[in-house]
N, C-alpha and C positions, 0 to 999 in steps of 0.2 A: 430521567435516565440516570443510571448509576455512574459514578466516576469510573473511568477505565481501570484504574488500579484496584478497584473493589470488585470488578467483574470476575466471574469464573473464567477459566481458560476458554471454554466453549462460547461464552458470551463475548469475550474479546474477539474471537475469530468471526463471530456473526457481525459484530460492530465494524470490524475491518472490512468485511465483505460488503456491508451496506455502504460504507464511504466509497469503496472502490466502484460500486455499481452506480451510485448517485452523483458523485463528484468527480471521479477520475476517468471512468470509461467514456463519458461524453466528450471530455477534452481529448482523449486519445483517438476516439472514433472520428473526430473532426478532421484528423489527418490520415485516416484510413488504417489506424492501428488499434491494438487492444493489449491488455495485460491480464494475466490470470494468476491467482495465488496458487503457488505450488506447495508451500509449507509455511507454518507459523510455529515458532519456537520461543521459549522463554529462557533467557540466559543472563545471569548476574543482574537481575532486576530490570532487564530490558526485554522488550518484545521484538523479535526479529521476524520480519515478513519477507519471504522469498517469492519473487514474481518471475514470470516468464512473459516476455513480449511476443506479440504476434502481429501479423499484417505488416503494415508499413513500419511499425515500431521495431520489428525484428532486425531490420537493416539500418536503422537510423543511427547516425553518429551521436546524437544527443541523448539516446536512450540510457546510456551509462552515466550521463552527467546531468544536464539541466532537467530532463524529464524525470529522471530518478529522484533528483532533489525536490522537484515539484510534487511528486507522489508522496514522498516522505513528509514534506511540510504540510500537505493537505491532510494526511492522516493525523499528524501531530496536532494541528489546529482543531480539526473537527472532533477529535477524541480527547482533546485537552490533556495531552500527555507527551512530554518531550523525550520519553525513553522508548520511542518506537524507531526502529531502524529498518530500512528497506534494502534488500540485496537482489540484484538480477541473477538469474541462473541460466 
């Protein structure tokens, strides 16, 4: 697999979606929730991922804190890139 920073923008989006599908969605589904990618943008050398919560996550108080941090950290670790930021919309 290519390094994240060497991927095209399209490949980055596909890699992010794959991590969301395999590693993050099962964690959220366990509590009756889900997240979907709304947008991905590159800004000042960072990749910004905008997500929307659904199901139980939409009303969960930890969605903007602990859960958001867990999603961001999972993406960073799996894609081996610390310049990924996740924002809820």
